MARDOPA-783069 format. One record per atom (N, C-alpha, C): residue number from 1; residue in one letter; atom name; y negated, x negated, z. Coordinates in steps of 0.001 Angstrom, whole numbers, plus 500000, padded with zeros to 6 digits. Last residue first. Layout:
+-------+-------+------+--------+--------+--------+
| lomar | fimar | dogu |      Y |      X |      Z |
+-------+-------+------+--------+--------+--------+
|   NUM |     a |   CA |      Y |      X |      Z |
...
+-------+-------+------+--------+--------+--------+
//
This chain:
+-------+-------+------+--------+--------+--------+
| lomar | fimar | dogu |      Y |      X |      Z |
+-------+-------+------+--------+--------+--------+
|    69 |     n |    N | 029329 | 903037 | 722882 |
|    69 |     n |   CA | 028292 | 902973 | 722094 |
|    69 |     n |    C | 026920 | 903038 | 723450 |
|    68 |     s |    N | 031384 | 902380 | 724571 |
|    68 |     s |   CA | 030902 | 900886 | 723948 |
|    68 |     s |    C | 029380 | 901657 | 723323 |
|    67 |     s |    N | 031671 | 904812 | 725366 |
|    67 |     s |   CA | 031186 | 904027 | 726756 |
|    67 |     s |    C | 030656 | 902670 | 725612 |
|    66 |     r |    N | 032658 | 906333 | 722812 |
|    66 |     r |   CA | 031448 | 906709 | 723833 |
|    66 |     r |    C | 030748 | 905633 | 724588 |
|    65 |     p |    N | 035099 | 904440 | 722460 |
|    65 |     p |   CA | 033733 | 904561 | 721677 |
|    65 |     p |    C | 032422 | 905050 | 722093 |
|    64 |     k |    N | 036245 | 905954 | 725342 |
|    64 |     k |   CA | 035704 | 904515 | 724865 |
|    64 |     k |    C | 034800 | 904159 | 724104 |
|    63 |     r |    N | 036556 | 908068 | 724612 |
|    63 |     r |   CA | 035728 | 908154 | 725633 |
|    63 |     r |    C | 035529 | 906815 | 725294 |
|    62 |     d |    N | 038524 | 908206 | 722547 |
|    62 |     d |   CA | 037381 | 908745 | 722297 |
|    62 |     d |    C | 036427 | 908662 | 723092 |
|    61 |     p |    N | 040803 | 906452 | 723630 |
|    61 |     p |   CA | 039733 | 906377 | 722286 |
|    61 |     p |    C | 038941 | 906420 | 722462 |
|    60 |     q |    N | 041951 | 909265 | 725665 |
|    60 |     q |   CA | 040830 | 907706 | 725938 |
|    60 |     q |    C | 040526 | 907259 | 724502 |
|    59 |     f |    N | 042378 | 910942 | 723364 |
|    59 |     f |   CA | 041336 | 911091 | 724304 |
|    59 |     f |    C | 041065 | 909986 | 725036 |
|    58 |     p |    N | 044485 | 910349 | 721435 |
|    58 |     p |   CA | 042745 | 909998 | 721266 |
|    58 |     p |    C | 041998 | 910466 | 721779 |
|    57 |     s |    N | 047101 | 908157 | 723162 |
|    57 |     s |   CA | 046488 | 909627 | 722705 |
|    57 |     s |    C | 044854 | 909076 | 722282 |
|    56 |     s |    N | 047449 | 905834 | 724141 |
|    56 |     s |   CA | 047537 | 906029 | 722789 |
|    56 |     s |    C | 046813 | 906850 | 722042 |
|    55 |     a |    N | 046859 | 906707 | 726660 |
|    55 |     a |   CA | 046876 | 905267 | 726280 |
|    55 |     a |    C | 046780 | 904943 | 724903 |
|    54 |     r |    N | 048838 | 909011 | 727365 |
|    54 |     r |   CA | 047338 | 908651 | 726937 |
|    54 |     r |    C | 046897 | 907541 | 726590 |
|    53 |     s |    N | 051578 | 907836 | 727251 |
|    53 |     s |   CA | 050583 | 909076 | 726103 |
|    53 |     s |    C | 049075 | 908783 | 726212 |
|    52 |     g |    N | 051612 | 906776 | 729256 |
|    52 |     g |   CA | 052012 | 906193 | 728447 |
|    52 |     g |    C | 050799 | 906453 | 727040 |
|    51 |     a |    N | 051228 | 909164 | 730637 |
|    51 |     a |   CA | 050456 | 907964 | 731426 |
|    51 |     a |    C | 050633 | 906903 | 730222 |
|    50 |     p |    N | 052558 | 910738 | 729919 |
|    50 |     p |   CA | 051442 | 911140 | 730206 |
|    50 |     p |    C | 050736 | 910178 | 730188 |
|    49 |     s |    N | 055750 | 910104 | 730684 |
|    49 |     s |   CA | 054880 | 910337 | 729037 |
|    49 |     s |    C | 053460 | 910132 | 728931 |
|    48 |     p |    N | 055499 | 909792 | 733433 |
|    48 |     p |   CA | 055216 | 908432 | 732482 |
|    48 |     p |    C | 055029 | 908814 | 731306 |
|    47 |     p |    N | 055458 | 912783 | 733730 |
|    47 |     p |   CA | 054799 | 911544 | 734629 |
|    47 |     p |    C | 054465 | 910381 | 733948 |
|    46 |     p |    N | 057205 | 914274 | 732448 |
|    46 |     p |   CA | 055728 | 914451 | 732397 |
|    46 |     p |    C | 055096 | 912820 | 732850 |
|    45 |     a |    N | 059884 | 913138 | 732607 |
|    45 |     a |   CA | 059365 | 912827 | 731472 |
|    45 |     a |    C | 057760 | 912922 | 731685 |
|    44 |     k |    N | 060306 | 914061 | 735648 |
|    44 |     k |   CA | 060502 | 912444 | 735365 |
|    44 |     k |    C | 060272 | 912277 | 733690 |
|    43 |     p |    N | 060196 | 916608 | 735865 |
|    43 |     p |   CA | 059590 | 915700 | 736396 |
|    43 |     p |    C | 059848 | 914296 | 735792 |
|    42 |     v |    N | 062508 | 917129 | 733068 |
|    42 |     v |   CA | 060679 | 917645 | 733219 |
|    42 |     v |    C | 059906 | 916983 | 734209 |
|    41 |     t |    N | 064933 | 916224 | 734083 |
|    41 |     t |   CA | 064051 | 915890 | 732846 |
|    41 |     t |    C | 062513 | 916435 | 732807 |
|    40 |     s |    N | 065730 | 917019 | 736461 |
|    40 |     s |   CA | 065504 | 916002 | 736161 |
|    40 |     s |    C | 064613 | 915270 | 735372 |
|    39 |     r |    N | 065261 | 920287 | 735943 |
|    39 |     r |   CA | 064626 | 919140 | 737208 |
|    39 |     r |    C | 064293 | 918121 | 736803 |
|    38 |     p |    N | 067201 | 920257 | 734300 |
|    38 |     p |   CA | 065464 | 920685 | 734145 |
|    38 |     p |    C | 064589 | 919778 | 735145 |
|    37 |     k |    N | 069405 | 919614 | 735435 |
|    37 |     k |   CA | 069282 | 918954 | 734052 |
|    37 |     k |    C | 067324 | 919236 | 733452 |
|    36 |     t |    N | 069445 | 920670 | 737392 |
|    36 |     t |   CA | 069739 | 919405 | 737237 |
|    36 |     t |    C | 069037 | 918981 | 736306 |
|    35 |     l |    N | 069972 | 923229 | 736946 |
|    35 |     l |   CA | 069064 | 922844 | 738011 |
|    35 |     l |    C | 068746 | 921083 | 737857 |
|    34 |     r |    N | 072169 | 923061 | 735118 |
|    34 |     r |   CA | 071188 | 924058 | 734502 |
|    34 |     r |    C | 069985 | 923548 | 735482 |
|    33 |     y |    N | 074076 | 922211 | 737055 |
|    33 |     y |   CA | 074355 | 921738 | 735993 |
|    33 |     y |    C | 072427 | 922147 | 734976 |
|    32 |     e |    N | 074135 | 924387 | 739099 |
|    32 |     e |   CA | 074103 | 922888 | 739371 |
|    32 |     e |    C | 073638 | 922285 | 737765 |
|    31 |     s |    N | 074721 | 926555 | 737861 |
|    31 |     s |   CA | 073625 | 926389 | 738329 |
|    31 |     s |    C | 073267 | 924677 | 738532 |
|    30 |     d |    N | 077380 | 925396 | 736586 |
|    30 |     d |   CA | 076290 | 925637 | 735437 |
|    30 |     d |    C | 075016 | 926075 | 736150 |
|    29 |     k |    N | 078744 | 924628 | 738953 |
|    29 |     k |   CA | 078459 | 923934 | 737841 |
|    29 |     k |    C | 077929 | 924380 | 737396 |
|    28 |     l |    N | 078205 | 927904 | 740201 |
|    28 |     l |   CA | 077587 | 926117 | 740637 |
|    28 |     l |    C | 077563 | 925354 | 739580 |
|    27 |     v |    N | 079506 | 929221 | 738023 |
|    27 |     v |   CA | 078430 | 929391 | 738589 |
|    27 |     v |    C | 077866 | 928262 | 739275 |
|    26 |     l |    N | 082273 | 927798 | 737697 |
|    26 |     l |   CA | 081860 | 927677 | 736724 |
|    26 |     l |    C | 080060 | 928037 | 737414 |
|    25 |     d |    N | 083450 | 928409 | 740443 |
|    25 |     d |   CA | 083017 | 926948 | 739883 |
|    25 |     d |    C | 082314 | 927138 | 738493 |
|    24 |     s |    N | 083067 | 931353 | 740548 |
|    24 |     s |   CA | 082433 | 930031 | 742396 |
|    24 |     s |    C | 082914 | 928511 | 741440 |
|    23 |     p |    N | 084148 | 931694 | 738529 |
|    23 |     p |   CA | 082975 | 932059 | 738536 |
|    23 |     p |    C | 082596 | 930851 | 739668 |
|    22 |     i |    N | 087072 | 931807 | 738919 |
|    22 |     i |   CA | 086609 | 930934 | 738034 |
|    22 |     i |    C | 084932 | 930783 | 738354 |
|    21 |     l |    N | 087322 | 933878 | 740232 |
|    21 |     l |   CA | 088099 | 932965 | 741253 |
|    21 |     l |    C | 087151 | 931541 | 740152 |
|    20 |     f |    N | 086655 | 936345 | 739293 |
|    20 |     f |   CA | 086789 | 936042 | 740567 |
|    20 |     f |    C | 086398 | 934789 | 741340 |
|    19 |     n |    N | 088324 | 936259 | 736876 |
|    19 |     n |   CA | 086598 | 935809 | 736631 |
|    19 |     n |    C | 086233 | 935531 | 738237 |
|    18 |     t |    N | 090388 | 936562 | 737613 |
|    18 |     t |   CA | 090308 | 935206 | 737299 |
|    18 |     t |    C | 088768 | 934989 | 737241 |
|    17 |     q |    N | 089936 | 939185 | 738154 |
|    17 |     q |   CA | 090699 | 938428 | 738882 |
|    17 |     q |    C | 089991 | 936641 | 738781 |
|    16 |     v |    N | 089468 | 939693 | 735358 |
|    16 |     v |   CA | 088588 | 940235 | 736075 |
|    16 |     v |    C | 088937 | 939508 | 737369 |
|    15 |     q |    N | 091631 | 939943 | 733624 |
|    15 |     q |   CA | 090466 | 938368 | 733648 |
|    15 |     q |    C | 089825 | 938613 | 735026 |
|    14 |     p |    N | 093298 | 941803 | 733611 |
|    14 |     p |   CA | 093789 | 940726 | 734344 |
|    14 |     p |    C | 092819 | 939319 | 734922 |
|    13 |     m |    N | 091723 | 944791 | 732752 |
|    13 |     m |   CA | 091523 | 943651 | 732465 |
|    13 |     m |    C | 092039 | 942931 | 733686 |
|    12 |     t |    N | 091379 | 947490 | 735146 |
|    12 |     t |   CA | 092945 | 947136 | 733909 |
|    12 |     t |    C | 092556 | 945738 | 733741 |
|    11 |     p |    N | 088471 | 947326 | 735761 |
|    11 |     p |   CA | 089989 | 947084 | 737005 |
|    11 |     p |    C | 091292 | 946957 | 735978 |
|    10 |     d |    N | 086365 | 945356 | 733719 |
|    10 |     d |   CA | 087004 | 946375 | 734057 |
|    10 |     d |    C | 088117 | 946316 | 734595 |
|     9 |     q |    N | 083439 | 944098 | 733457 |
|     9 |     q |   CA | 084556 | 944284 | 734597 |
|     9 |     q |    C | 084880 | 945586 | 734360 |
|     8 |     p |    N | 082636 | 942004 | 730606 |
|     8 |     p |   CA | 083052 | 943640 | 731265 |
|     8 |     p |    C | 083760 | 943532 | 732007 |
|     7 |     i |    N | 080793 | 939282 | 730580 |
|     7 |     i |   CA | 082111 | 940089 | 730780 |
|     7 |     i |    C | 082424 | 941158 | 731229 |
|     6 |     d |    N | 077784 | 938845 | 730343 |
|     6 |     d |   CA | 078467 | 939125 | 729794 |
|     6 |     d |    C | 079657 | 939738 | 729567 |
|     5 |     c |    N | 078255 | 937596 | 733819 |
|     5 |     c |   CA | 077509 | 939182 | 733048 |
|     5 |     c |    C | 077659 | 939721 | 732024 |
|     4 |     v |    N | 079774 | 935356 | 733551 |
|     4 |     v |   CA | 080225 | 936819 | 734297 |
|     4 |     v |    C | 079757 | 938223 | 733715 |
|     3 |     s |    N | 079579 | 933369 | 730011 |
|     3 |     s |   CA | 078626 | 934208 | 730949 |
|     3 |     s |    C | 079725 | 935334 | 732540 |
|     2 |     i |    N | 080276 | 931354 | 728451 |
|     2 |     i |   CA | 080620 | 932459 | 728716 |
|     2 |     i |    C | 080209 | 932450 | 730026 |
|     1 |     s |    N | 078659 | 929498 | 725661 |
|     1 |     s |   CA | 078756 | 929479 | 727148 |
|     1 |     s |    C | 079074 | 931095 | 727304 |
+-------+-------+------+--------+--------+--------+
//
């Protein structure tokens, strides 16, 4: 992945001009991609996982034996 910060900004390099035009698209896409992926994966994963995991997790099983006893 190429980051604008990683590329040295030299006035003699023609890429600087291209970087200014590309960053708008790359930054927007990169930011949206990073923000959308983490947020979509993090919130969705925790809620369903805990509910299903806890059922199989040893936490509830430990409580059940105690209640039965």
